[in-house]
C-alpha positions in Angstrom: 0.0 0.0 0.0 1.3 3.4 -0.9 2.1 5.4 2.3 0.7 9.0 2.3 2.8 12.1 2.5 3.5 13.2 6.1 2.8 9.8 7.5 5.6 10.6 9.9 3.1 13.3 11.5 0.9 10.6 13.0 1.1 7.6 15.3 -0.2 4.5 13.8 -1.6 2.1 16.3 0.0 -1.2 15.9 -2.6 -3.6 17.3 -5.1 -3.7 14.4 -7.9 -6.2 14.9 -8.5 -8.9 12.6 -12.1 -9.8 11.5 -14.8 -8.3 9.5 -14.7 -4.9 11.3 -12.8 -2.7 10.8 -12.3 -3.7 7.3 -9.0 -4.8 5.7 -7.0 -1.9 4.5 -7.9 0.4 7.6 -5.2 1.4 10.0 -6.1 3.5 13.0 -3.9 6.2 14.4 -3.9 8.0 17.8 -4.4 11.7 16.7 -7.9 13.1 17.5 -9.3 9.8 19.0 -12.0 10.0 21.6 -10.7 7.1 23.6 -14.1 5.6 23.6 -13.3 3.2 20.7 -13.8 5.7 17.9 -10.6 6.4 15.9 -9.5 8.0 12.7 -7.4 6.0 10.4 -5.9 5.5 7.0 -8.1 3.5 4.5 -7.0 2.0 1.2 -10.0 0.6 -0.7 -9.5 -2.8 -2.4 -7.9 -2.1 -5.8 -6.7 1.4 -4.8 -3.7 0.3 -2.7 -1.4 2.1 -5.4 -3.1 5.5 -4.4 -2.7 7.3 -1.1 -5.3 6.4 1.4 -8.3 8.4 2.4 -8.9 9.2 6.1 -11.9 7.6 7.7 -13.5 7.8 11.1 -14.4 4.4 12.8 -17.7 4.9 14.7 -17.7 1.6 16.9 -21.1 2.0 18.3 -22.6 2.2 14.9 -20.2 -0.3 13.4 -19.4 1.9 10.4 -16.4 3.5 8.7 -17.3 7.1 7.9 -15.0 8.7 5.1 -13.9 12.2 6.4 -10.9 13.5 4.5 -9.6 13.0 0.8 -6.1 12.6 2.2 -3.8 12.7 5.3 -2.8 16.3 4.6 -6.4 17.4 4.8 -6.8 15.7 8.1 -3.7 17.3 9.4 -4.9 20.6 8.3 -8.2 20.0 10.2 -6.4 18.7 13.2 -4.1 21.9 13.4 -7.3 24.0 13.0 -8.9 22.3 16.0 -5.8 23.0 18.1 -4.6 19.3 17.9 -7.8 17.8 19.1 -11.1 16.5 17.8 -13.1 19.6 17.0 -16.1 20.9 15.0 -14.2 23.3 12.9 -14.4 22.2 9.2 -11.9 22.7 6.5 -12.3 23.0 2.7 -11.7 19.5 1.1 -12.9 20.2 -2.5 -11.2 17.0 -3.8 -13.4 14.7 -1.6 -16.4 13.1 -3.3 -18.6 13.6 -0.2 -18.3 17.3 -0.5 -19.8 17.1 -4.0 -22.7 15.1 -2.6 -23.3 17.6 0.0 -23.1 20.5 -2.5 -25.6 18.6 -4.6 -28.0 18.0 -1.7 -27.8 21.8 -0.9 -28.5 22.8 -4.4 -31.4 20.3 -4.6 -32.8 21.7 -1.3 -32.4 25.4 -2.6 -34.2 24.5 -5.8 -37.0 22.7 -4.0 -37.6 25.8 -1.8 -38.2 28.1 -4.6 
């Protein structure tokens, strides 16, 4: 798997579990974790191991992996903006597909309100 730029700026957690969850290709790290089982991590989807990973958040109570950032650099930008902790401040991540979905939903909502 292709390591992301600035991988030296995070602390990977070595004890990844085996089994169906979290999925293969997900490697959690210590930065911005709640300590309650929710973690951020690097995720390489099957077939995309030659690309840099996206950053996902694992929500253990819901049993889901939530895509959050298009790359590690965007996570680090967000992490710095939130004073090196989990926070509500958002960053602009135009390269991330979920942002296109949000923009489309907003446009649809605005169109329906007219």
